[in-house]
C-alpha positions in Angstrom: -142.7 47.6 -167.1 -144.4 51.0 -168.3 -142.1 53.1 -166.3 -138.7 51.7 -167.1 -136.5 53.5 -169.6 -135.8 52.5 -172.9 -132.3 51.1 -172.0 -133.7 48.8 -169.4 -136.6 47.8 -172.3 -133.4 46.8 -174.2 -131.7 44.8 -171.1 -135.4 43.0 -170.7 -135.9 42.1 -174.1 -131.9 41.0 -174.3 -132.0 38.8 -171.1 -135.5 38.8 -169.8 -134.5 39.0 -165.9 -136.6 40.7 -163.6 -135.7 40.6 -160.0 -137.5 42.2 -157.3 -139.8 43.8 -160.0 -136.5 45.2 -161.7 -134.8 44.6 -164.6 -131.8 43.2 -164.3 -129.0 44.3 -166.8 -126.8 41.7 -167.1 -126.6 38.2 -165.6 -123.2 38.9 -163.6 -123.9 39.5 -159.9 -121.4 40.1 -157.2 -121.2 38.0 -154.1 -121.3 39.1 -150.3 -117.9 38.6 -149.0 -117.9 39.7 -144.9 -116.1 43.0 -144.1 -115.7 44.0 -148.1 -118.7 44.1 -150.1 -120.8 46.9 -149.3 -122.0 50.0 -151.7 -118.9 51.3 -152.2 -117.3 48.1 -153.7 -120.5 47.2 -155.5 -120.5 51.2 -156.8 -116.7 50.6 -158.3 -118.3 47.9 -160.4 -121.6 49.2 -161.1 -121.2 49.0 -165.0 -120.5 45.5 -165.6 -123.0 43.9 -162.9 -126.8 43.8 -162.7 -127.0 42.6 -159.1 -125.2 42.7 -155.8 -125.2 41.1 -152.5 -123.8 43.4 -149.8 -123.0 41.9 -146.6 -122.7 39.6 -144.6 -124.4 42.1 -142.1 -125.1 40.4 -138.4 -128.4 42.4 -137.5 -129.0 41.4 -134.1 -127.2 41.4 -130.5 -126.3 37.6 -130.8 -124.7 38.1 -134.2 -123.2 41.3 -133.8 -121.3 40.1 -130.7 -120.5 37.1 -133.0 -119.2 39.4 -135.6 -116.9 41.3 -133.2 -115.5 38.3 -131.7 -114.5 37.2 -135.6 -113.0 40.8 -135.9 -110.6 40.3 -132.7 -109.5 37.0 -134.2 -108.4 39.0 -137.3 -111.6 38.1 -139.6 -113.1 41.0 -141.8 -116.3 41.9 -140.5 -118.9 44.9 -140.9 -118.9 46.2 -137.1 -121.6 49.2 -136.2 -123.8 50.0 -133.4 -127.0 50.3 -135.3 -127.9 47.6 -137.8 -131.0 49.6 -139.4 -129.0 52.8 -139.2 -126.1 51.1 -141.4 -128.3 49.1 -143.6 -130.0 52.3 -144.8 -127.2 54.0 -145.3 -126.1 51.2 -147.8 -129.1 51.2 -149.3 -129.2 55.1 -149.8 -125.9 55.1 -151.2 -127.1 52.2 -154.2 -129.9 54.2 -155.1 -130.2 55.1 -158.7 -127.1 52.8 -159.1 -128.8 50.8 -162.1 -128.0 47.5 -159.7 -130.4 45.3 -158.3 -129.2 45.1 -154.4 -129.4 42.5 -152.3 -128.4 42.4 -148.3 -127.0 39.3 -147.2 -127.7 38.7 -143.7 -127.4 36.8 -140.5 -129.8 36.8 -137.6 -130.1 34.6 -134.8 -134.0 34.0 -134.9 -136.6 34.7 -137.9 -138.0 37.4 -136.0 -134.6 39.5 -136.4 -134.7 39.1 -140.2 -138.6 40.3 -140.2 -137.7 43.4 -138.0 -135.0 44.5 -140.3 -137.4 44.0 -143.5 -140.2 45.8 -141.6 -137.9 48.8 -141.0 -135.9 48.8 -144.7 -138.9 48.0 -146.7 -139.5 46.3 -150.4 -137.1 48.3 -152.2 -134.3 45.3 -152.0 -133.9 41.8 -151.9 -132.9 40.3 -148.5 -130.8 37.3 -148.8 -130.6 34.5 -145.6 -127.2 33.5 -145.3 -127.2 29.5 -145.0 -123.5 29.8 -146.1 -121.0 30.9 -143.4 -119.3 28.5 -141.5 -117.6 30.2 -139.1 -118.0 28.6 -135.6 -119.2 32.1 -133.8 -122.0 32.2 -136.6 -123.1 28.3 -136.4 -122.8 28.1 -132.8 -126.0 30.5 -133.1 -127.7 28.3 -135.5 -126.6 30.7 -138.0 -125.2 30.3 -141.3 -124.5 26.9 -142.6 -126.5 25.5 -139.3 -129.5 26.4 -141.2 -129.0 23.6 -143.8 -129.4 21.1 -141.0 -132.3 22.7 -139.4 -134.7 22.6 -142.6 -137.9 23.8 -140.3 -135.8 26.6 -139.0 -134.1 27.9 -142.3 -138.3 27.7 -143.8 -139.4 29.7 -140.8 -136.9 32.5 -141.8 -138.0 32.6 -145.2 -141.8 32.7 -144.3 -141.2 35.4 -141.8 -139.6 37.6 -144.5 -142.2 36.6 -146.8 -144.9 37.5 -144.4 -143.4 41.3 -144.8 -143.8 41.1 -148.6 -140.3 41.3 -150.0 -138.1 39.4 -152.5 -136.4 36.8 -150.4 -132.7 34.8 -151.5 -131.2 32.1 -149.7 -127.6 32.0 -150.0 -126.5 27.9 -149.4 -123.7 25.3 -149.7 -124.2 22.2 -152.2 -123.5 18.9 -150.6 -124.5 19.9 -146.8 -128.3 18.8 -146.6 -127.2 15.5 -148.6 -130.3 16.0 -150.9 -130.1 19.7 -152.2 -132.7 18.9 -154.6 -135.2 18.5 -151.4 -134.1 21.2 -150.0 -134.7 23.4 -153.2 -138.5 22.3 -153.1 -138.8 23.0 -149.4 -137.4 26.4 -150.1 -139.8 26.7 -153.2 -142.6 26.0 -151.1 -141.7 28.0 -148.2 -141.8 31.4 -150.7 -138.5 31.9 -151.4 -137.8 33.6 -154.7 -133.9 33.0 -155.5 -131.5 30.2 -154.8 -127.9 31.5 -154.8 -125.9 28.3 -154.6 -122.3 28.2 -153.7 -121.8 24.7 -155.9 -118.3 23.8 -154.0 -116.7 20.8 -156.1 -120.1 19.5 -157.2 -120.0 21.8 -160.4 -123.0 22.0 -163.2 -124.2 18.3 -162.4 -125.8 19.3 -158.9 -126.9 22.9 -160.4 -128.8 20.6 -162.8 -130.6 19.0 -160.0 -131.9 22.1 -158.7 -132.7 23.1 -161.7 -134.8 19.9 -162.3 -136.6 20.3 -159.0 -137.6 24.0 -158.3 -138.5 26.8 -161.1 -137.4 29.4 -158.7 -134.2 31.8 -159.8 -130.8 30.2 -159.9 -127.6 32.0 -159.0 -124.6 29.8 -159.6 -121.8 30.8 -157.4 -118.1 29.5 -157.0 -115.1 29.3 -159.8 -116.7 31.4 -162.0 -113.8 33.2 -163.4 -114.4 33.3 -167.2 -117.0 33.5 -169.8 -116.6 29.6 -170.5 -117.1 29.0 -166.7 -120.0 30.8 -166.8 -121.7 29.8 -169.9 -121.1 25.9 -168.5 -123.6 27.3 -165.8 -125.6 28.6 -167.9 -126.1 25.7 -169.8 -127.0 23.6 -167.1 -129.8 25.9 -165.1 -128.3 29.2 -163.9 -130.1 32.4 -164.9 -127.3 34.5 -163.1 -123.9 33.9 -162.0 -122.1 35.3 -159.1 -118.5 36.2 -158.1 -116.7 37.0 -154.9 -112.8 36.9 -154.9 -112.7 37.2 -158.7 -115.4 40.3 -159.0 -112.5 42.7 -160.1 -113.5 45.2 -162.9 -111.3 43.4 -165.6 -112.9 40.3 -165.4 -116.4 41.4 -164.7 -116.2 43.5 -167.9 -114.8 40.8 -169.8 -117.5 38.1 -169.0 -120.5 40.7 -169.1 -119.3 42.0 -172.7 -119.2 38.2 -173.7 -122.6 37.6 -172.4 -124.5 40.4 -173.8 -122.8 39.1 -177.2 -124.1 35.7 -176.6 -127.4 37.2 -176.0 -127.5 39.6 -178.9 -125.9 36.7 -181.5 -128.2 33.5 -180.3 -131.3 35.0 -178.9 -131.1 33.1 -175.7 -128.1 33.8 -173.5 -128.3 30.8 -171.1 -130.2 28.4 -173.2 -129.9 24.9 -172.1 -128.2 22.2 -173.8 -130.4 19.6 -175.6 -131.5 17.1 -173.1 -129.9 14.2 -174.8 -126.7 16.1 -174.3 -127.2 16.3 -170.4 -129.6 19.4 -170.7 -132.0 20.1 -167.7 -135.7 20.5 -167.6 -135.8 23.9 -170.0 -134.2 21.9 -173.1 -137.5 19.8 -173.2 -138.3 23.5 -175.3 -135.9 21.5 -177.8 -137.3 17.8 -177.6 -139.1 16.3 -180.5 -142.1 13.7 -179.7 -141.8 11.0 -178.0 -141.9 8.2 -180.8 -138.6 6.7 -180.1 -136.3 5.3 -177.3 -134.1 8.2 -176.2 -133.3 10.3 -172.9 -136.6 12.1 -173.3 -138.8 9.2 -172.1 -137.2 8.7 -168.5 -136.9 12.1 -168.0 -140.4 12.6 -168.6 -141.1 9.6 -166.2 -138.7 11.3 -163.6 -140.7 14.1 -163.2 -144.0 12.4 -163.6 -145.2 14.0 -166.9 -147.0 11.5 -169.4 -146.0 11.8 -173.1 -149.5 13.0 -173.9 -149.3 15.6 -171.4 -145.8 16.6 -172.8 -147.2 17.1 -176.2 -150.2 18.8 -175.1 -148.3 21.2 -173.2 -145.9 22.1 -176.3 -148.8 22.6 -178.6 -151.0 24.4 -176.2 -147.8 26.6 -175.4 -146.8 27.4 -178.9 -150.8 28.1 -180.0 -150.9 31.7 -182.0 -147.2 32.2 -181.6 -144.9 32.2 -184.7 -143.4 28.7 -183.9 -146.7 27.1 -183.8 -146.3 25.7 -187.5 -143.3 24.2 -189.3 -144.7 22.4 -192.4 -141.2 21.1 -193.6 -140.1 20.0 -190.0 -140.3 16.6 -189.0 -143.4 16.9 -186.9 -145.3 19.6 -188.2 -144.2 22.1 -185.5 -141.6 24.3 -184.7 -142.3 23.4 -181.0 -140.8 20.3 -181.5 -137.5 21.1 -183.1 -134.0 21.4 -182.0 -132.0 24.4 -180.7 -130.4 26.9 -183.5 -126.9 25.7 -183.0 -127.8 22.3 -184.4 -127.8 22.1 -188.2 -131.3 21.3 -189.4 -132.4 22.4 -193.3 -135.6 21.7 -192.5 -135.9 23.8 -189.1 -134.1 26.6 -191.2 -136.6 26.4 -194.2 -139.8 26.6 -191.4 -138.0 29.0 -189.3 -137.5 31.5 -192.3 -141.4 31.0 -193.7 -142.6 32.2 -190.4 -140.4 35.7 -190.7 -138.2 34.1 -188.0 -134.3 35.3 -187.6 -132.0 32.9 -185.7 -131.7 34.9 -182.3 -135.9 35.4 -182.5 -136.3 32.0 -183.1 -134.3 31.1 -179.8 -136.2 34.1 -178.0 -139.7 31.9 -179.0 -137.7 28.7 -177.2 -136.9 30.9 -174.3 -140.7 31.7 -173.8 -141.7 27.9 -174.3 -139.3 26.9 -172.1 -140.8 29.2 -169.5 -144.5 28.1 -170.2 -143.4 24.5 -169.8 -141.4 25.0 -166.3 -144.5 27.0 -165.4 -147.0 23.6 -165.9 -144.8 21.2 -164.8 -144.0 23.1 -161.4 -147.7 23.9 -160.9 -148.6 20.3 -160.4 -145.4 19.5 -158.0 -147.2 18.6 -154.5 -145.5 20.5 -151.3 -142.6 18.9 -149.3 -142.3 17.9 -145.6 -139.9 19.8 -143.4 -139.3 16.8 -141.3 
């Protein structure tokens, strides 16, 4: 953080997003589109995005041959003779753009991904394309085929992590049959980001993934407005991505609305409260477990006792502005609801603590992060078989 400029500090304070040790200025992302999304495409939209995944790029002889075959059939593809040279040129073109860069890659083996990472280095995010449905690619075990071969997918993630780089995996929801298990496997293999095309499943599937792992989540599919973005944020997304709708007007409108939300509320992707369908982060808004409500079965589902839940929250707010709260129901703002829910007793304690509404919500955001860290720290590993 010491080497970033004033504007980047402001971006961090607003959204709290860091990817690959870089501040993400806005949670709006451009997703890969083969033959379309390259450095030039991103540079034309850089003012309204925080990250971009360019590609997909085929990175070895087998996948490049498949790309040529697909291009001959009329599909847009990136074609070149030397993948390393091409990717280095793309990366160089985006240096200094202020956009966190990811490379969406299709390789026929884990070694192919590792070789590219060894050549390009750790300045970019490496995204494993487990999303492409083109038969020429899936026949090689690439794209969506990886979702049906968990062992191979995890080997690919581990091969990239061995190169010391940040790893994203682009997936389609519903292919494996159990997206929660897939999320756990990716997390345990070392992935940093899950970029999920939700298909027709919507926010309910996103919430399941959020409750299964602590990874950064990018929600994709049918994000066309601020309202659709907020629906994803309220159910677990850290960022949202757009492909075909990543025109400058749409990006600018969504970006501006998110920034207003962040400044006015203090937590741009605050979850719904648990009793209204919120995800694991909404434990930051829950009261003590003293009555029958959705909190009790949720705690049981994540293997957390009532006592541990209360202890974690008390310890997490110790010494912070929301530790106290004499006027509140349970004597601490740690057990109070979100600022959008009217409560005179909460507001009295918030004011007494010297907090504004947005500052209170930023404290709740920090509390949610602490809760997730402690809950997921004790989650056992998953078997790939």
